[in-house]
C-alpha positions in Angstrom: -6.5 -14.2 -3.0 -8.3 -11.7 -1.0 -10.6 -10.6 -3.8 -11.9 -14.2 -4.0 -14.0 -13.3 -0.9 -16.3 -11.6 -3.3 -17.4 -14.9 -4.6 -17.1 -16.9 -1.5 -19.2 -14.5 0.7 -21.6 -13.5 -2.2 -21.3 -9.9 -1.1 -22.6 -7.2 -3.3 -19.8 -5.2 -4.6 -19.8 -1.4 -5.1 -18.6 -1.9 -8.7 -16.6 0.9 -10.3 -18.7 3.0 -12.6 -17.2 6.3 -12.6 -13.6 7.5 -12.0 -14.3 11.2 -12.2 -15.0 12.8 -8.8 -15.2 16.2 -10.4 -13.1 18.9 -8.9 -13.0 17.4 -5.4 -15.5 15.6 -3.0 -15.6 16.1 0.8 -15.9 12.5 2.0 -17.9 11.6 5.1 -15.5 10.2 7.8 -15.9 8.8 11.3 -13.2 8.3 13.9 -11.9 4.8 14.8 -9.7 3.9 17.7 -7.1 1.2 18.0 -5.6 -0.2 21.2 -1.7 -0.4 20.9 0.0 -2.9 23.2 2.3 -1.0 25.7 5.2 -3.3 24.5 4.8 -1.9 21.0 7.3 1.0 20.1 4.3 2.7 18.3 1.9 5.3 19.6 -1.5 5.6 18.1 -2.3 9.1 16.7 -5.8 8.8 15.3 -7.8 6.8 12.9 -10.5 7.5 10.3 -13.0 5.4 8.2 -13.9 6.8 4.9 -17.3 6.2 3.6 -17.3 5.7 -0.2 -18.5 9.1 -1.6 -19.2 7.6 -5.1 -19.4 4.3 -6.8 -16.0 2.9 -7.6 -14.3 4.4 -4.6 -12.2 1.9 -2.8 -9.7 -0.8 -3.2 -6.8 1.4 -2.1 -3.7 -0.6 -2.5 -0.8 1.9 -2.4 0.1 5.3 -0.7 2.5 8.0 -1.2 2.5 11.3 0.7 3.6 14.5 -1.0 4.9 17.1 1.5 3.3 15.1 4.2 -0.3 16.5 3.6 -1.2 15.5 0.1 -1.9 11.7 -0.3 -1.7 9.9 -3.7 -3.1 6.4 -3.8 -3.8 3.8 -6.4 -6.9 1.5 -6.6 -6.8 -2.2 -7.7 -9.5 -1.2 -10.2 -6.8 0.9 -12.1 -7.4 4.4 -10.7 -5.5 7.3 -9.1 -7.0 8.5 -5.9 -5.8 11.9 -4.3 -6.9 13.5 -1.1 -5.6 16.0 1.6 -4.6 14.6 4.9 -5.3 16.8 7.9 -3.1 16.4 10.9 -3.5 18.8 13.8 -2.0 18.7 17.3 0.0 15.6 16.1 -3.3 13.6 15.4 -5.0 12.5 12.2 -8.3 14.5 12.2 -9.6 14.6 8.6 -9.3 13.6 4.9 -10.7 16.1 2.4 -10.8 17.2 -1.2 -11.0 13.6 -2.7 -10.3 13.2 -6.3 -10.2 10.2 -8.5 -9.3 9.5 -12.2 -8.3 6.4 -14.3 -4.7 5.3 -14.7 -4.0 5.7 -18.5 -1.9 3.3 -20.7 0.6 4.5 -23.3 -2.2 5.2 -25.8 -3.9 7.7 -23.3 -6.9 5.3 -22.6 -7.8 3.8 -19.2 -5.8 0.8 -18.6 -7.3 -2.5 -19.8 -9.4 -4.5 -17.3 -6.9 -7.3 -17.4 -4.1 -5.2 -16.7 -5.5 -2.7 -14.1 -4.6 -4.3 -10.8 -2.4 -1.7 -9.5 -1.1 -2.8 -6.1 1.5 -0.2 -4.8 3.3 3.0 -5.7 6.2 5.1 -4.8 7.2 8.6 -5.5 10.4 10.2 -6.6 10.6 13.7 -5.1 13.4 14.8 -7.3 11.5 14.1 -10.7 7.8 14.1 -9.4 7.5 10.8 -11.1 5.6 7.8 -9.7 6.3 4.1 -10.0 3.4 1.7 -9.8 3.4 -2.0 -9.5 0.6 -4.2 -11.1 -0.6 -7.8 -10.6 -2.1 -9.9 -13.4 0.1 -8.4 -16.1 3.1 -8.3 -13.7 5.0 -5.1 -14.3 6.0 -1.7 -12.9 5.3 1.4 -14.8 6.9 4.8 -14.4 4.6 7.6 -14.8 5.7 11.2 -14.7 2.8 12.5 -12.7 -0.8 11.8 -11.6 -2.8 11.3 -14.8 0.2 11.0 -16.9 1.1 8.3 -19.6 3.6 5.5 -18.6 7.1 6.4 -19.9 8.8 3.2 -18.9 7.9 -0.5 -18.2 9.9 -2.8 -16.0 9.6 -6.6 -16.2 11.5 -9.6 -14.8 11.4 -13.1 -16.4 10.6 -14.6 -13.0 7.4 -12.6 -12.7 6.0 -14.4 -15.7 5.7 -17.5 -13.6 3.7 -15.7 -10.8 0.0 -16.5 -10.5 -2.3 -13.5 -11.4 -2.8 -12.7 -7.7 0.6 -13.3 -6.1 2.8 -10.9 -7.8 4.5 -7.6 -6.8 2.3 -6.4 -3.9 4.7 -3.9 -2.3 7.0 -1.4 -3.9 9.4 1.0 -2.3 12.2 3.4 -3.3 15.4 3.7 -1.3 17.6 6.8 -1.0 19.8 5.7 -3.9 16.8 5.7 -6.2 16.5 1.9 -6.4 13.2 0.3 -6.6 12.4 -2.7 -4.0 9.6 -4.8 -5.3 8.5 -7.4 -2.9 6.3 -10.5 -3.9 3.1 -11.0 -1.9 3.7 -14.7 -1.4 6.4 -17.2 -1.0 6.1 -21.0 -1.9 5.8 -22.1 1.7 5.7 -20.5 5.2 9.3 -21.1 6.0 10.6 -19.6 2.7 11.5 -15.9 2.6 9.7 -13.5 0.3 11.8 -12.7 -2.8 12.7 -8.9 -3.2 13.6 -7.7 -6.6 15.9 -4.6 -6.6 15.9 -2.5 -9.9 18.7 0.0 -10.1 17.9 1.5 -13.6 20.0 -1.0 -15.4 19.3 -4.4 -14.0 18.1 -6.4 -11.1 19.7 -7.7 -7.8 17.8 -9.8 -5.4 17.4 -9.9 -1.6 15.3 -11.9 0.8 12.7 -10.9 3.3 12.2 -13.5 6.1 8.7 -14.9 6.4 7.7 -15.1 10.0 4.2 -16.9 9.8 1.3 -17.2 7.4 1.2 -13.3 7.1 1.7 -12.0 3.4 3.5 -8.8 2.5 0.9 -6.1 1.4 3.0 -2.6 1.4 6.4 -1.1 1.8 8.2 2.2 2.2 11.5 3.3 3.2 11.6 5.6 6.2 14.0 8.6 6.6 16.0 6.3 9.0 17.0 4.0 6.1 14.8 1.2 7.4 12.4 -0.7 5.1 8.9 -0.6 6.6 6.5 -3.3 5.6 2.8 -4.1 6.3 1.7 -7.8 6.5 -1.7 -9.4 6.5 -3.1 -12.7 7.4 -6.8 -13.5 6.6 -9.2 -16.2 8.0 -12.7 -16.7 7.2 -13.5 -17.5 10.8 -11.6 -14.6 12.4 -10.9 -12.0 9.8 -7.7 -9.9 9.1 -4.6 -9.8 11.3 -2.1 -7.2 10.6 1.7 -6.9 11.4 4.0 -3.9 10.9 7.8 -4.6 10.6 11.0 -2.6 9.7 14.2 -4.2 8.4 17.6 -2.9 7.8 19.7 -4.4 5.0 23.4 -4.4 4.4 25.3 -5.7 1.5 24.1 -9.4 2.0 20.8 -10.8 0.9 19.4 -11.2 4.4 18.6 -8.2 6.7 21.0 -7.3 9.4 18.1 -6.3 11.6 14.4 -7.2 11.7 12.0 -5.6 14.1 8.3 -6.1 14.6 6.7 -2.8 15.5 2.9 -3.8 15.9 0.8 -6.8 15.6 -2.9 -6.4 15.6 -5.3 -9.3 15.9 -8.6 -9.8 14.1 -10.4 -8.7 17.2 -8.9 -5.2 16.7 -11.1 -4.6 13.6 -8.2 -3.0 11.8 -9.3 -4.5 8.4 -7.2 -5.2 5.3 -4.2 -3.0 5.5 -2.3 -2.7 2.2 -0.6 0.8 2.2 2.0 2.5 4.2 4.0 5.8 4.2 6.8 6.8 6.6 8.1 10.3 7.1 9.8 12.6 9.6 8.1 15.5 11.2 8.6 17.6 14.2 11.5 15.5 15.2 9.5 12.2 15.2 8.9 9.4 12.7 5.2 9.1 11.7 3.6 6.2 9.8 0.4 6.4 7.9 -1.3 3.1 6.9 -4.5 2.5 4.9 -6.7 -0.5 4.1 -8.1 -2.0 0.9 -11.9 -2.6 1.2 -11.7 -4.7 -2.0 -14.9 -2.7 -2.9 -16.9 -5.0 -0.6 -19.7 -3.7 1.4 -18.6 -5.6 4.4 -15.2 -4.0 4.6 -14.0 -0.5 5.2 -11.4 2.3 4.0 -9.5 2.8 7.2 -6.7 5.3 7.7 -4.5 5.2 10.8 -1.6 7.3 12.0 1.1 6.2 14.4 4.3 7.7 15.8 7.5 5.8 16.9 8.1 6.5 20.6 11.8 6.7 20.2 
């Protein structure tokens, strides 16, 4: 849906032409500040906007941190993006050593255009493998490492009924190794988002309550066992509104706890947040989020770091 803005606004896209950024590029960044309401349990720890260092950079739709300082992302043009995250004195101060390469199919060629809309990824620290969700050709790939060939494909019969741009938008891995795949949309604003849980043999399903017109864009399990999600609402008159939530699930389909951590109105200028990673460091829980600029000149690649006050 969001990518339709390209046509409706008649923007000039920075179209992808080259995936290879060489051995690493030092991107130009500038700081950005966000005001967090005092009622939020989150504390803002620094934000950066990354200027595209080469054509084709952007469209960042998934994020996993390796050892809390090496970020791996996927682009909705079918690319891996890697960069180093610099956090000093508990604040996000820089992003460096940016690399980019195509996601490959099983034949070792860049994934076909009609099947390259990678939306989220999650990392297995035990094997080093990544799981990537795709829209269009709705599926999840297991890839043994950045630049590797897919070794497994996961599909669900219900996904075949999804439209090309309302598929598995968010993907997370729990401490049991199960994949939680969340659809971007539900059939109406009162209906929960479907959550498909793959345990390696088959699927179970849970429900993620929908609170408003916001749609799910990213997910990650924190070290506390909560499922953290990002949500987005877009209006042509006001722009992007963002919500961060965390949910706790038990044996039933519905969550046993649901907490809104942060709501940011369009006036905050936060942009199109689609990625989230949550980890524990120095006895506090940190949250890094990133935006998808849709490769539009009027949008930005935003990274922002938060800490949970408790």
